C-alpha positions in Angstrom: 40.0 75.7 -199.7 38.7 72.1 -199.6 42.2 70.8 -200.1 43.5 72.6 -197.0 40.6 71.3 -194.9 41.4 67.8 -196.1 45.1 68.3 -195.1 44.0 69.5 -191.7 41.8 66.5 -191.2 44.7 64.2 -192.2 46.9 66.0 -189.7 44.4 65.5 -186.9 43.8 61.8 -187.7 47.4 60.8 -188.2 48.9 62.7 -185.3 48.3 59.8 -182.9 49.6 57.1 -185.2 53.1 55.8 -184.5 54.2 57.1 -187.9 55.0 60.6 -189.0 52.0 62.9 -189.5 54.2 65.2 -191.5 55.0 62.5 -194.0 51.3 61.9 -194.5 50.9 65.6 -195.1 53.6 65.6 -197.8 52.2 62.6 -199.5 48.6 63.9 -199.6 49.8 67.3 -200.5 51.4 65.8 -203.6 48.3 63.8 -204.5 46.0 66.7 -204.0 48.2 69.1 -205.9 47.8 71.7 -203.2 50.4 74.4 -203.0 51.3 74.9 -199.4 54.4 76.3 -197.8 56.2 75.8 -194.5 53.9 78.3 -192.7 50.9 76.1 -193.5 52.6 73.0 -192.0 53.7 75.0 -188.9 50.1 76.3 -188.5 48.7 72.7 -188.7 51.2 71.5 -186.0 50.5 74.4 -183.8 46.8 73.8 -184.1 47.3 70.2 -183.0 49.5 71.3 -180.1 46.9 73.8 -179.0 44.0 71.3 -179.2 46.0 68.8 -177.2 46.9 71.3 -174.6 43.3 72.1 -174.0 42.6 68.4 -173.1 45.2 68.3 -170.4 43.6 69.1 -167.0 
């Protein structure tokens, strides 16, 4: 569970950098040896989209 929380934090922190946040997820996924699937990545990106859409007035 901690591995997935770490990947979520990485997604949130790297979303605003001018490099791919998805690439960061893949690299950290390999280093953490977490087994995630496509649905996990989609969920992370939808979470980011949802949180950003709440900030727009």
